[in-house]
N, C-alpha and C positions, 0 to 999 in steps of 0.2 A: 593569029590562036584567037578566034572564039567568044567574045566576051560574055561570062555567063553571067545569068539572075537569079543563081541560088549558091547557098556556100556548105561550104561541104560543112560537118561536126569540127571536122578539123579546123578548118577557119574560123568558128564557130570559140572559141577554143584559142583561138590568136588572139580572138580579139577582147574577150575575156584576159587576158596576159596581160592587154595593150590596156586597158580598161585599169587594174590592178596595176599595170610601172607607171600609169598615169592616173590618179584618181582625182586632178582636178578637169581632165577633159570632157565637154558635154556631149553628149549622147550624139550629136548634130555634127560634128564636128570628127566624132567616131566612126560611125557613119559617112562620113566625105573619104575616111582617113581608112576604110577597108573595102571602098570601088576602088581608091587606088591603088592601095594594098597589093585588091587581088582580080584588078581587070576585070569590076561588074561591069554590067551594060546596065544599071540604074544605081542609084542613092540608094544602101537602105532604108525603109523609114523608124523612123522615133520607135513604134510599136518594137518593131521587131528586130533594131536594137536590146529594147527594153525589156525583150522575154529572153533575147537573149545571154543577158548580164542576169537575168533570173536564175535562169538555170544553170552558169558558172558547175555549179558542183558533182551535178547530171556529166556537163561532160567532161569535167577531173577523173571523173571513176570509169569513164569509156576505154577499154580496149584497141588493140590495133585497127583491126577488124570495123568498128563501131563507127570509129571518126573517119574514116573512111570514105562511109557515105551521108547524101545526102536528108536520110530523114529516118527516123526511126519505122520499123516497122514491129508491129507486134505479132511472134510467132502461131498459128493456129491452133499448133496441136506442139505444145513448148516438150511433154514428154516421148512426143514421138522426136521432135528434131535434136533432144542431148543422147535420146539413148540413138541414132541413128550414127549420130554426130561422133561418141566416143567410141561403138562400133568401128567408123572407119578410118580412126585415128589408130587402138589398138590397130588394125591393118595394117593403117600405114607402119605403124610402129615395126610390127613384123614382117614387112617389104612383101608385102601380098597385090597386086598387082590389080586395083578397083577397076571395072569399068560401068559407065554410067547405067548399061541396062544390071550388074550384079547389084551397082548402088537401089535401084528403084524396086528390083524386085526382095530383095533384101529388105528396105522399106513396105512394103506390101506387107511381109511376113512380121514384122513390128505389128504393121497398125491394126492386124486381124490377134496377133496377141494381146494387145493394146484392149482387144474391141472396140472399136474407133466404129463403125459401123459405119450407118449412112453419111460418118464426118468424116471418112476420110478421104483421103485428098487423089488425087485423080492421077499424082506422080510420071506426068508431060515431060518432058525436056526440059520444058520451059520452067519446071517443080523444082528440078534437077539444077538447072543452072542458076538457080535460085539460090535453091541451097549450099552447091559448091562456093560461092561468091558471098553468100554468108559466114561461110565456114573458110571463108580463105582456100580452098583446097583446089589443087590447078592438074589439070590435065600432065600426065607424063606420056611422051609415047615408048613404048617398049616394043626390043630391038634381040631377034631371036632366038631361043629356047622358051622366054619370057614371055614374048611376045605371042608365042601360037602355045600356050598353058591354055586346056581345054575344061572352062574354070566347068562344062556342065556333069561333064565321066571325072570329075571331081567329086563334086555331088553326090554323083549316080555311087559310085565307086566307096566312100566314106565309111558306108557299117560297115561294109565286107574287112577292109582293114581295121577298121576299129577288133570288130569279134578274131580275127588270124590276131594279134595284136597280142589279146586278152592271155592267151598262154605264154607268153614268155615275161621275164622280169624285166620289168624300168630299165632296170641296169645294161638292160640286151638291147635295148632297142634303141637305135643309131638312127639321126637324119643326117643322110648324105647326099651331096651335090657335086659340080662340079670344084667348085670356087673353094 
């Protein structure tokens, strides 16, 4: 395994914990310990260690996704990011299969609703990959009938289905599948 030269937020938190457990350790000794502990290619500078210790509260408050990253990146459109991530989580909870193209299309719709205008991202495959990593979404392969669902047909026919269902009472409407 090749030695790394940068620290993840999780490793920075471990450095903070090591300092808390060893309050008399000097920053230079802490840097040497970090190099050995994390198999770094070089010893972190005293300034790096100092900055890590200053931000210890920040590392303590991070969730597991943030801790695995090496640096914090500001989301350019936090409102869009939140709305899209919540939508994806709701879909996952309802066991709706989400394709990358579906996520990108939904992102475009949300961007129009939020009136981002010229600031709208491109929603490329790279954007999608970063969005998925940021939120911990993983691709899942669908097999059988669930993998062959025509999502465009669902969108096209949803209004017709809703219209037909309006003539029925809610107690008479049921969701049926093979399971």
